[in-house]
C-alpha positions in Angstrom: 6.5 6.3 -18.7 2.9 6.4 -17.6 2.9 2.6 -17.0 6.2 2.8 -15.2 4.8 5.2 -12.7 1.2 3.9 -12.9 1.2 2.6 -9.3 0.9 4.6 -6.0 4.1 2.8 -4.8 6.2 4.0 -7.7 4.8 7.5 -7.6 5.4 7.7 -3.8 9.0 6.5 -4.3 9.6 9.0 -7.1 8.1 11.9 -5.1 10.0 11.1 -1.9 13.3 10.8 -3.9 12.8 14.0 -5.8 11.9 15.9 -2.6 15.0 14.6 -0.8 17.1 15.3 -3.9 16.0 18.9 -4.0 16.6 19.3 -0.3 20.1 17.8 -0.5 21.1 20.0 -3.5 19.8 23.1 -1.7 21.5 22.1 1.6 24.7 21.1 -0.2 24.9 24.4 -2.1 24.3 26.3 1.1 27.1 24.4 2.9 29.5 24.9 0.0 28.8 28.6 -0.2 29.1 29.0 3.6 32.3 27.0 3.7 33.8 29.0 0.8 32.7 32.3 2.4 34.2 31.4 5.8 37.5 30.2 4.4 37.8 33.2 2.0 37.1 35.5 5.0 39.8 33.8 7.0 42.3 34.2 4.1 41.3 37.9 3.9 41.9 38.3 7.6 45.4 36.8 7.3 46.2 39.0 4.3 45.0 42.1 6.2 47.2 41.2 9.2 50.2 40.9 6.9 49.4 44.2 5.2 48.9 45.9 8.6 52.3 44.6 9.7 54.1 46.1 6.7 52.1 49.3 7.1 53.2 49.6 10.7 56.8 49.3 9.7 56.4 52.0 7.0 54.7 54.2 9.5 57.8 53.7 11.8 60.0 55.1 9.0 61.7 51.7 8.4 63.5 51.8 5.0 61.9 49.8 2.2 64.9 47.5 1.9 64.7 46.7 5.7 61.0 45.7 5.8 60.6 42.2 7.3 57.2 41.7 5.6 58.8 41.5 2.2 60.7 38.3 3.3 57.7 36.3 4.4 57.2 33.0 2.4 54.0 32.5 0.5 52.9 36.0 1.3 53.2 38.3 -1.8 53.5 41.9 -0.9 53.4 45.1 -3.0 53.9 48.7 -1.9 52.7 51.4 -4.3 52.5 55.2 -3.9 49.6 57.4 -4.7 50.3 57.4 -8.4 50.3 53.5 -8.5 54.0 53.3 -8.9 55.5 50.1 -7.4 58.0 51.0 -4.7 58.7 47.6 -3.2 57.7 43.9 -3.7 58.4 40.5 -2.2 61.8 39.1 -3.3 60.5 35.9 -4.9 57.4 37.4 -6.5 57.5 36.7 -10.2 54.0 37.5 -11.4 50.9 38.9 -9.9 47.3 39.9 -10.8 44.3 41.2 -8.9 46.0 44.1 -7.1 45.7 46.7 -9.8 49.5 46.8 -10.2 51.0 44.1 -12.3 54.6 45.1 -11.8 56.8 42.9 -9.6 60.0 45.0 -10.0 60.2 48.3 -8.0 60.8 51.6 -9.8 64.4 53.0 -9.7 65.3 54.7 -6.4 65.0 58.5 -6.8 67.5 61.0 -5.4 67.1 62.9 -2.2 66.6 66.1 -4.1 63.7 64.6 -6.0 62.2 63.4 -2.8 62.6 66.8 -1.2 60.8 68.4 -4.2 58.1 65.9 -4.0 57.6 66.5 -0.3 57.5 70.3 -1.0 54.9 69.8 -3.7 52.9 67.6 -1.3 53.1 70.3 1.3 51.9 73.0 -1.1 49.1 70.7 -2.2 48.1 70.1 1.5 48.3 73.8 2.2 46.0 74.5 -0.7 43.3 72.3 0.9 43.8 68.9 -0.7 42.3 66.4 1.7 43.8 63.1 0.3 42.2 60.1 -1.4 39.5 58.5 0.7 40.4 59.2 4.2 42.3 62.0 5.9 45.3 60.5 7.7 48.0 62.0 9.9 51.7 61.2 9.2 52.4 57.8 10.7 48.7 56.8 10.8 47.3 53.7 9.2 43.8 53.6 7.7 41.2 51.6 9.4 39.9 48.6 7.5 41.0 47.2 4.1 39.7 46.5 0.7 39.8 43.0 -0.7 40.3 41.4 -4.1 41.0 38.0 -5.5 43.9 37.3 -7.8 46.9 35.1 -8.6 50.6 35.3 -7.8 53.6 33.3 -8.9 56.3 32.8 -6.3 59.4 30.7 -7.0 57.6 29.3 -10.1 54.5 28.2 -8.2 51.3 30.0 -9.3 48.4 30.0 -6.8 45.2 31.8 -6.1 45.4 34.5 -3.4 43.1 36.7 -1.4 44.6 40.2 -1.4 44.1 42.9 1.2 45.0 46.6 0.5 45.8 48.8 3.5 46.7 52.5 3.2 49.3 54.2 5.4 50.4 57.9 5.7 54.2 57.9 5.9 56.1 61.0 7.1 58.6 60.9 4.2 56.8 59.3 1.2 53.2 60.4 1.6 50.4 58.0 1.3 51.3 54.5 0.4 49.2 51.4 -0.2 50.3 48.0 0.9 48.9 44.9 -0.9 49.4 41.6 0.9 48.0 38.2 -0.1 47.1 35.0 1.6 46.8 31.7 -0.4 43.4 30.2 -1.1 44.7 26.7 -1.5 43.1 25.6 1.8 39.7 27.0 0.7 39.9 25.3 -2.7 40.9 22.0 -1.1 38.2 22.1 1.5 35.5 23.1 -1.0 36.7 20.4 -3.4 36.7 17.7 -0.7 33.2 18.7 0.4 32.0 18.7 -3.2 33.5 15.3 -3.9 31.9 13.9 -0.7 28.5 15.3 -1.7 28.8 13.9 -5.3 29.5 10.5 -3.8 27.3 10.6 -0.8 24.1 12.2 -2.3 23.4 9.5 -4.9 24.0 6.8 -2.2 21.6 8.6 0.2 19.0 9.0 -2.6 19.3 5.3 -3.3 18.7 4.5 0.3 15.7 6.9 0.4 14.2 5.3 -2.7 14.7 1.8 -1.4 13.3 2.5 2.0 10.3 4.4 0.5 9.7 1.5 -1.9 9.7 -1.1 0.9 7.7 1.0 3.3 5.0 1.9 0.8 4.9 -1.7 -0.4 4.3 -2.9 3.1 1.7 -0.2 3.8 -0.1 -0.9 0.5 -0.1 -4.7 0.9 -3.5 -4.7 2.7 -4.9 -2.6 -0.1 -3.7 -5.2 -2.7 -5.4 -7.9 -0.5 -8.6 -5.9 -0.5 -8.4 -5.4 -4.3 -7.8 -9.2 -4.9 -10.7 -10.1 -2.6 -13.0 -7.6 -4.3 -12.0 -8.9 -7.7 -12.8 -12.5 -6.5 -16.2 -11.4 -5.1 -17.0 -9.6 -8.3 -16.0 -12.7 -10.4 -17.9 -15.2 -8.2 -20.8 -13.0 -7.2 -20.4 -14.5 -3.8 -21.6 -11.5 -1.8 -21.4 -13.1 1.7 -17.6 -13.0 1.4 -15.7 -10.1 3.0 -12.4 -8.4 2.5 -9.7 -8.9 5.1 -9.5 -6.2 7.8 -6.0 -5.3 9.1 -5.5 -5.2 12.8 -4.3 -1.6 12.6 -6.3 1.5 13.3 -5.2 3.5 10.2 -6.9 4.6 7.0 -6.5 1.2 5.3 -8.3 -0.5 8.2 -11.1 2.0 8.0 -11.3 1.4 4.2 -11.6 -2.3 4.8 -14.4 -1.8 7.3 -16.2 0.5 5.0 -15.8 -1.9 2.1 -17.3 -4.7 4.2 -20.1 -2.5 5.3 -20.8 -1.7 1.7 -20.7 -5.4 0.8 -23.1 -6.1 3.6 -25.5 -3.4 2.4 -25.2 -4.7 -1.2 -25.8 -8.3 0.0 -28.9 -7.1 1.9 -30.1 -5.1 -1.1 -29.7 -8.0 -3.5 -31.4 -10.4 -1.1 -34.2 -7.9 -0.7 -34.5 -7.6 -4.4 -34.6 -11.4 -4.8 -37.3 -11.7 -2.2 -39.2 -8.9 -3.9 -39.1 -10.6 -7.3 -40.1 -13.9 -5.7 -42.9 -12.4 -3.7 -44.1 -10.4 -6.7 -44.1 -13.5 -8.8 -46.1 -15.4 -6.2 -48.6 -12.5 -5.8 -49.0 -12.2 -9.5 -49.4 -16.0 -10.1 -52.6 -16.4 -8.0 -54.8 -13.8 -9.7 -53.4 -14.6 -13.2 -54.0 -18.3 -12.6 -57.5 -17.6 -11.3 -58.3 -15.3 -14.2 -57.0 -17.8 -16.7 -59.1 -20.6 -15.2 -62.2 -18.4 -15.3 -61.5 -17.5 -19.0 -60.9 -21.2 -19.9 -64.1 -22.3 -18.2 -66.0 -19.5 -19.9 -64.6 -20.5 -23.2 -65.8 -24.1 -22.8 -69.0 -23.2 -20.9 -70.1 -19.6 -21.5 -73.0 -20.0 -19.1 -70.5 -20.6 -16.2 -68.6 -17.3 -16.7 -67.9 -15.6 -13.3 -67.7 -12.1 -14.7 -67.6 -10.4 -11.2 -64.6 -12.7 -10.2 -62.8 -11.9 -13.4 -63.2 -8.2 -13.0 -62.1 -8.5 -9.3 -58.9 -10.4 -10.3 -58.2 -7.9 -13.1 -58.5 -5.0 -10.7 -56.3 -6.8 -8.2 -53.7 -7.3 -10.9 -54.0 -3.6 -11.9 -53.5 -2.4 -8.3 -50.6 -4.8 -7.8 -48.9 -3.6 -11.0 -49.4 0.0 -9.9 -47.9 -0.7 -6.5 -44.9 -2.5 -8.0 -44.3 0.4 -10.4 -44.4 3.0 -7.5 -42.0 0.9 -5.5 -39.6 0.7 -8.5 -39.7 4.5 -8.8 -39.0 5.0 -5.1 -36.2 2.5 -5.2 -34.7 4.4 -8.2 -34.5 7.5 -6.0 -37.4 9.5 -7.4 -37.7 12.8 -5.5 -41.1 14.3 -4.7 -42.1 17.5 -6.4 -41.7 20.4 -3.9 -45.3 21.8 -3.8 -47.2 22.9 -0.8 -49.8 20.4 0.4 -52.4 21.1 3.2 -52.6 17.8 5.1 -55.9 18.8 6.7 -57.6 19.2 3.2 -55.9 16.0 1.9 -57.1 14.0 5.0 -60.7 15.1 4.5 -60.5 14.2 0.8 -59.2 10.7 1.4 -61.7 10.1 4.3 -64.7 11.2 2.2 -67.0 8.3 1.3 -65.5 6.0 4.0 -67.9 4.8 6.7 -66.9 5.3 10.4 -64.0 7.7 9.7 -63.8 10.9 11.8 -61.3 13.6 10.8 -60.0 16.1 13.4 -57.6 18.4 11.6 -56.0 21.8 11.7 -54.5 23.4 8.7 -50.9 22.2 8.3 -48.8 22.6 5.2 -45.9 20.5 4.1 -43.8 20.4 1.0 -44.0 17.3 -1.3 -46.0 15.4 -3.8 -49.7 15.7 -3.3 -50.3 12.4 -5.1 -47.8 10.4 -3.1 -48.9 11.8 0.2 -52.5 11.1 -0.7 -51.4 7.5 -1.4 -50.0 7.3 2.1 -53.2 8.4 3.7 -55.3 6.1 1.4 -53.1 3.1 2.3 -53.3 3.9 6.0 -57.1 4.2 5.9 -57.4 1.0 3.8 -55.4 -0.8 6.5 -57.5 0.7 9.3 -60.7 -0.3 7.5 -59.6 -3.9 7.3 -59.0 -4.1 11.1 -61.3 -1.6 12.7 -64.5 -2.8 14.5 -66.6 0.4 14.2 -64.5 3.6 14.3 -61.5 5.2 12.6 -60.0 8.5 13.7 -57.7 10.7 11.6 -56.0 13.6 13.3 -53.8 16.3 11.8 -51.9 18.7 14.1 -48.7 20.7 14.3 -46.1 19.7 16.9 -43.0 22.0 17.0 -41.6 22.1 13.5 -43.4 18.9 12.3 -46.8 18.0 10.9 -48.2 14.9 12.7 -50.9 12.8 11.1 -52.4 10.0 13.1 -54.7 7.2 11.9 -56.2 5.2 14.8 -58.7 2.3 14.8 -60.5 0.4 17.5 -59.5 -3.0 16.3 -57.2 -5.6 17.9 -54.1 -3.5 17.3 -50.6 -4.6 16.3 -48.4 -6.7 18.5 -45.3 -4.9 19.6 -43.1 -7.6 18.0 -44.8 -7.0 14.6 -44.7 -3.2 14.6 -41.7 -3.0 12.4 -42.2 -6.2 10.4 -45.5 -5.0 9.0 -43.7 -2.3 7.0 -41.7 -4.9 5.1 -42.8 -5.7 1.6 -45.3 -8.5 1.0 -45.6 -9.0 4.8 -49.2 -9.7 5.9 -50.2 -10.8 9.4 -52.3 -14.0 9.7 -55.6 -12.1 10.0 -55.0 -10.3 6.6 -54.0 -13.2 4.4 -57.4 -13.9 2.7 -58.1 -12.4 -0.7 -61.2 -10.7 0.7 -59.7 -9.1 3.8 -56.1 -8.6 2.8 -54.1 -7.0 0.0 -50.7 -7.9 -1.4 -48.8 -6.6 1.7 -47.4 -3.6 -0.1 -49.6 -0.8 1.3 -47.7 -0.1 4.5 -44.3 -0.6 2.8 -45.2 2.0 0.2 -46.5 4.4 2.8 -43.2 4.2 4.8 -41.0 4.6 1.7 -43.0 7.7 0.6 -42.7 9.2 4.1 -38.9 8.6 4.1 -38.6 10.3 0.7 -40.4 13.3 2.1 -37.9 13.5 5.0 -40.4 12.1 7.5 -41.2 8.9 9.5 -44.0 6.5 9.8 -44.4 4.4 12.9 -47.0 2.0 14.4 -48.1 2.0 18.0 -51.1 1.5 20.2 -54.2 3.7 19.9 -56.0 5.2 23.0 -59.0 3.0 22.2 -56.9 -0.1 22.2 -56.4 -0.6 18.5 -53.6 0.4 16.2 -52.2 3.9 15.7 -50.1 4.8 12.7 -48.3 8.2 13.1 -46.9 10.0 10.1 -44.4 12.9 10.8 -43.3 15.3 8.1 -41.3 18.6 8.3 -43.4 21.7 7.9 -43.2 23.6 4.6 -40.1 25.8 4.8 -38.7 24.0 7.9 -36.2 22.2 5.7 -34.1 25.4 5.3 
C-alpha cells in the first residue's frame, strides 16, 4: 500500500477523489432527505385537505352514509368518536395501520334513544365544566391544523404506504369526532428511489472522471519535476557540475524550484572550483619551501660546511605560517563561529602595533563582540600588508561611527589600483610587487582578514588613503548592537 501511494501523483489523485466522494455523499444525502421531506409534506397536505372536506360535511350535519369523502378512490378515510370507536370508513378499505384505529368496519348503528342519552350525558359533562380534549370547539367548528402519521392501507387488495392526517370536528349531534384521511406515498417512494438509483450510477462515474482528470493534471504538472530529478541524477552520476536542470517557461513554483536548483548548482560549481584552485595553490605554495628545505638538507648532508642554517629556519617558519593559515581557512570554511566575548579594538590595535616601526595609532575605546585571537589576526595581517608597501608611515585609527566600530589601516605607499581592490582579497592572489619571497607572503593574509570580518558580521574593504597610499577599512557591529 505504501508503494502504491508512494508518489505525489497517486496521493493527490486519492486525496482529490476522497474529498469529492465525501462531498457527493453529503450532497446526495441532503438532496434525498430534502426530496423526501418535500414529497412527504405534499402528501400530508393532500391528506389534510381530504380530512378537512369530510370534517366540513360532518359539521354540516350530513349523515355518515351520505358523506362524499368516503367514496374517493385511493383515499382511505376513518371517522372515530371521542372513545376511539369507528363510526365510518371508506367502502373499499380492507386493512389499515398508523391511525390508532385498526378497525375498518363501523360499529353497529345505535338507536335514537341511545343517541339522546349520550347527548344528555355530554350536556351534563359540559355543564360540569369539562372543556374537551385538546381544543375547545363550538358545535359545527373544525379544529385548526392536523396531526400526521405514517402507515399502510389495503384498498381493493392493493397495500400501499400512506401519509395520514387527523382533523377534529365538533358536530352538533355526535360530539367531537376525528377524521383520519390518507394520501399515498407511492410518488415519494418512486422519486426517492429514482434519485437514489441515479446517484448510485452517476457518483461512481463522476468519481472516476475526477480521479482520471486529477491523475492527468498532476502528471502534467509534475512532469517538469521529473525532468529536474532526472537531470540532477545525471549530474550527480557524472559529476558534471556545469550542467543545469531545465527551467519551465512558466512562472509557478516548479519554475522557481528549477531556478533555485540552477543557482545552487552554480554556487556548488563555484565552490568546487574554488576548492580545486585552493588545493592547487596550496600545493604550489608548499612545494617551493619544501623543495628549498630539502635541497639545503641534502647539501648539508653531503657538505656540512655549506649548511645554510638561516635559510633552513626561514623556510621552516614559512611552512609553519602557511600551515597555520591553511588550518584557519579550513576552520572558517567549516563555519566556525567566533566566541562572543567583548574586545576593545583600541587596546587590541595598540598591542598589535607595538614593536612595529613607523606605526601611529589614533584610537578611542570601542568594544565589539567576537574572538580576540581572530580579530588580532586581522589587525596583524593588515599591518603586515601595510609594512610591505609603506614608504615611511602607517596610521591605525579606531573610531565609532553610528552603530559600528571602524578600524582603518592606511599607508603612504603606492596604493592599490581600483581594478585590484577586490581581487586582492582572493586566496593566493599577490600583486606583482609582492611576489618575491622576501617582500611577499603566500597571498592568504588579506583573504583570512576578510573571512574573519564576515564571520563577525562585518566588512573589510580596500580604498585610497588621504596620503595617497592604500586604506583598509574594517567595520564591525558594536557590542550589543546585534540585538
